[in-house]
Steps between C-alpha positions, in 0.01 A plus 500: 500500500206609298250723686177298540302820542616619157378172348164532678456866387580413138273192508215719628555752219507230234198329657296819457622527142381145419160581648465798264610291202322239295596132492778453248636855523880520515663657804791743451839335456725443798730778379205742479379404849851554637515845338152606618533390861870525563548140606748231414451193279471260797216703651317495165556128458372414848196731476398340171555153647267593786227610255549182299456293817174686561385409150484865390763483227657242273859514380583403145877469447617724217162677478447668837255501788124503434187548706357154573148399388231587751466232763167377624471524876569167665176383660511361846496119488146381579460334838221243497595329823213668688256275315630194683357634824181633344414173323534286812587132503235363259669388180345405165719224361460475122811290434318172433239661275743709297718194458209310347412795274856568382568459128785261409809636331576406141610140472358403839226237505213581739377199695318736733222753461129535552367575153480350155790556265418781253469241222209339690312821571199595282663826396321540167160417647555736793609778265189449288279497810662817631455674164130415496459599864664842493306609191188513713432849630399366841837325538646825629225583746496397865393138551275377780708490816471123536571432132325473165178297530588279203843421644362425845237279340772316307704434817189375681420261215857370490502424871154345489276380779277763654750782441340805336644815351400685816755290691787605271736793544736569208851577627839565345641147483541212743773663708282804561213267594717331764628829640146635517367186667778485757451862600121482503453170682771509766624772732870598511687276741257211460610150399412361158521132412673401175593171340864409529658531254302775328513785249768755604291792375229410750754484783639840401154656474391358836814626671464842337144515637643445849377140528690206648500196267473164677572178312262209439666197332385348171536151358446358150129585524543855626451651844421258782164591661597346834808721528300799378256453789790475743657817358176696538473385861861585583522840329149639519534599133192610309641470146645206308665560161525204262540394137280191472557438128855429376652640815806720448764362534420130559231454234260325739125528441266483794239227459131583516472326835787699646355825366183429691702415811701824473178701478357315801816559706510871410132547572539337840785742573296799381766566235524593133663287231670705228488266202765598243382331181794629295551175304144398408568560130836324513362156587539225240220292650181536707533673835253518791266799511615810686436506872294816462241296309475258795456778752170667583618689809756748365798305632684484166642811335594403145767648271498427125763681293551529124869594511648148526311362202533807276765763566664653809370841390134395487466594867138397544354262759167421657482512881189316621354540848164519675360688797675771703838374373397587143400849611832553675699378200315739271548788741873428529540496122318832461714661769827360367464518121140599404463237221681306228562705186202456269700440177665201669165366619349548155794316343468209743126471438549521124768230495332263747177522303659425165565162331874573540468441876403132476750438221773648717405282796524187288837600357652581839374186668642285224832682517513461879466123465778486240735724697442325829579165339817648347612642834445171682678304228789744508532471877502120479769515236723784620421538871404166656607639839190722499196344667171621348241558773205406279388527138225761502207501257615820335631824642824682434744329735653184637614484864832320542669382818879521510727247673501539879751758614523677165510880517224613267632857489839375385328274246299794361812716478699221333216445254495867412874485439425223250238715327175371649266664752322293764299595806637390842240343726574709809298799377180290500505431873367729773720314752792256494480271193509122556774456240655649185278540194487668160196614306548441129276675246440352155296784344757779527743361239458608137439146377576133550858533378575777750325303773713195421815715502411646839456155656824383335688793662335431835593131507871535589415758767263259673747214461769712665267589788439131562866405468592773748270342763589132446 
């Protein structure tokens, strides 16, 4: 039996020799090692095998044994599990928002999304406006904390009524405006009333701010003021978030009378109304004036964003408020982000003040009418099982009810397998949905032919969902 101690002694000697050598150096031959140390061939073989197992040498048949390349020390595997305890049980769920922002794979038709297709964006006009804006020396200096005066004046003029530039705070897009308003106007743990269904990004932002969304039903004319009053009484909420024009996802537009009723209900409850006017420029016909123009008491906090009508990267919005609420909103913005980058503000002001702005509005509104008609015609032809909630006067979407009992998640997954993306209705509800729905977008496709192809692919999926429930 071979003496293990002899193997260990020889391995130690050879180990020291490899440490004195450079990577790639050749060790003495087995015969030379046997002669030097007076050991047998088995001892040499096993000692070298031990060094090879340690990664110190490599054996090349017919060439010999060589010192292995230097190994980097193996770092201890990072352990991040401690963060689970440190972060606590509050979770920020971004799944619905990231799903809406995800880019479709090649060959997949997007019938979901929240922005204009790149072909509909005023890219050339924006580029020209940005080039003019950034050439100004002052474009790279610090702007006023509440925004450029000319941009605030423009937002005030667009909203109308008695709104002045002093009521406007320039913020980084509509989503930032909502996040800022939720955090400034309601304390963590407080309830917040929302339309049901509603925009998933608002639900996510409210939850991330520690608020508890409570649902207020809508009908074909928007939120029901009677149920809003009941919800205020039951919850004690002091904030109501709504989209009165081309409501996302249903497309409903609140009538002037209802807008006045909503303001009266909120004022009686001592509550704010956050008016998300995201779709004002997407309307194909006249819409009632914003609630903030009907309000003299600071009840309405108005959000008007440029991202939907221009480009997702033009993250500029006007946040309009009066009284102590306006002061708090401005203070929160300064604490959280100081101000919106001046080059972006300068670009927005340059573009909105140019003739290209009005031309772009006309082009988009005309295209919305054409695309909406194409989507509705395609649904009637390829997917008669889909029940359209209403035909909105513009906007980006159509809200579709599926046959009772259909699983909208399975429908969305089956549609994706057929190469078309749709948005399942569940993500638009703060509580249990009343039935299965899909939101279908007509402005995300590259053109009418792609839009038609997407509806054609969706048709058999909807037919199968109906057949499976009959």
